[in-house]
C-alpha positions in Angstrom: 38.3 136.5 -6.2 39.8 140.1 -5.7 40.4 142.4 -2.6 42.2 144.8 -1.4 46.0 144.1 -0.2 46.1 145.3 3.0 42.8 143.9 4.6 43.4 141.0 7.0 41.6 138.8 9.4 42.2 139.1 13.2 40.8 138.0 16.9 37.9 140.9 17.0 36.5 141.9 19.9 33.2 141.2 18.3 33.3 137.9 18.5 36.1 134.8 16.9 37.6 136.6 13.5 36.8 139.3 11.4 38.2 141.7 8.9 40.5 144.5 9.3 42.5 146.8 7.1 45.9 148.5 7.9 45.1 151.4 5.4 42.5 154.1 5.3 39.4 152.9 2.7 37.8 156.1 1.4 33.4 155.5 1.0 33.0 154.4 -2.7 35.5 151.7 -2.3 35.3 147.6 -3.5 36.7 146.0 -0.2 36.7 142.6 -2.1 35.0 140.7 -4.7 34.2 137.0 -2.7 33.1 134.0 -4.8 30.3 132.3 -3.6 29.4 128.4 -3.2 25.8 128.5 -3.9 24.0 125.7 -1.8 20.9 124.0 -3.1 18.5 124.4 -1.3 18.4 120.3 0.3 22.1 121.1 1.4 20.9 124.3 3.2 18.6 122.6 5.6 21.8 120.5 6.8 24.1 123.4 7.2 21.0 125.3 8.9 20.2 122.2 11.5 23.4 120.3 12.2 26.7 122.7 11.4 28.2 125.5 12.5 28.1 126.8 8.5 24.7 127.8 9.9 26.7 131.0 10.8 28.8 131.6 8.2 26.1 131.7 4.7 24.1 134.2 2.9 20.5 134.0 1.7 21.2 133.3 -1.8 18.0 133.2 -3.1 14.1 135.7 -3.4 12.6 132.8 -1.4 15.1 132.1 0.9 15.8 128.7 -0.2 19.3 128.6 -1.3 22.4 129.9 0.9 25.9 130.6 -0.1 29.2 130.0 1.7 31.5 133.3 0.4 35.2 132.3 0.1 37.7 135.1 0.2 37.2 136.2 3.7 33.4 136.7 2.6 32.4 134.5 5.6 34.4 136.0 8.1 33.1 139.7 8.4 31.2 140.7 11.6 27.9 141.9 12.0 26.7 145.7 13.1 23.5 147.5 13.3 26.3 150.8 12.4 28.5 148.9 9.7 31.4 150.7 8.1 30.8 148.7 4.8 27.7 147.0 2.8 27.3 143.9 0.9 25.5 142.9 -2.2 25.2 139.8 -3.5 25.8 139.3 -7.5 23.3 136.4 -8.5 25.1 136.9 -12.7 28.8 136.7 -11.3 28.2 134.5 -8.2 29.6 136.7 -5.7 29.3 138.8 -2.9 30.9 142.2 -3.3 31.8 144.5 0.0 31.8 148.1 -0.8 32.7 150.5 1.7 29.8 153.0 2.6 32.1 155.8 4.7 35.6 156.2 5.5 37.0 152.9 7.2 40.0 154.7 9.3 43.3 152.0 9.1 43.3 149.2 12.1 39.4 149.5 12.2 37.4 145.9 11.8 35.4 146.2 8.7 31.3 145.4 9.5 28.3 145.0 7.5 24.5 144.5 8.2 24.0 141.2 8.1 20.9 142.0 7.4 21.6 143.3 3.6 21.2 146.9 4.1 23.5 149.1 6.5 20.3 150.7 8.1 17.8 147.7 8.9 17.7 147.8 12.9 15.7 144.4 12.8 17.2 141.8 15.1 20.0 139.3 13.5 19.2 135.6 14.6 21.6 135.3 17.4 20.3 139.3 18.9 16.5 137.9 18.6 15.5 136.1 22.1 12.7 134.1 19.5 14.9 132.4 17.2 14.6 129.0 17.6 17.7 126.8 15.0 
């Protein structure tokens, strides 16, 4: 696991906890490399239907049958449709890598778009009135 030494977890105005920075992070900076625990399809079904972990896992396989729980701060970043970072799933190293896509000011919460791409405005599950668990 690798992350900038000045990022930290605190209560978030977006809800729950989030990841923040106490120093400026320039655009393009690697913020964190978070190792993951890959969840096979059978485990993912249980997490999806019966646990609070549903809100913290990443889709890991192209067909959506596998998930991954990010260690470190990886599963604590909050969602934004106008994020200041972006994450990349690295299947080879089994990590989620978080990069700044704009300069991030000291004191700011670090967010990414849960849809996987910063510009994707598709409603995420907790904003979608038609979503059913």
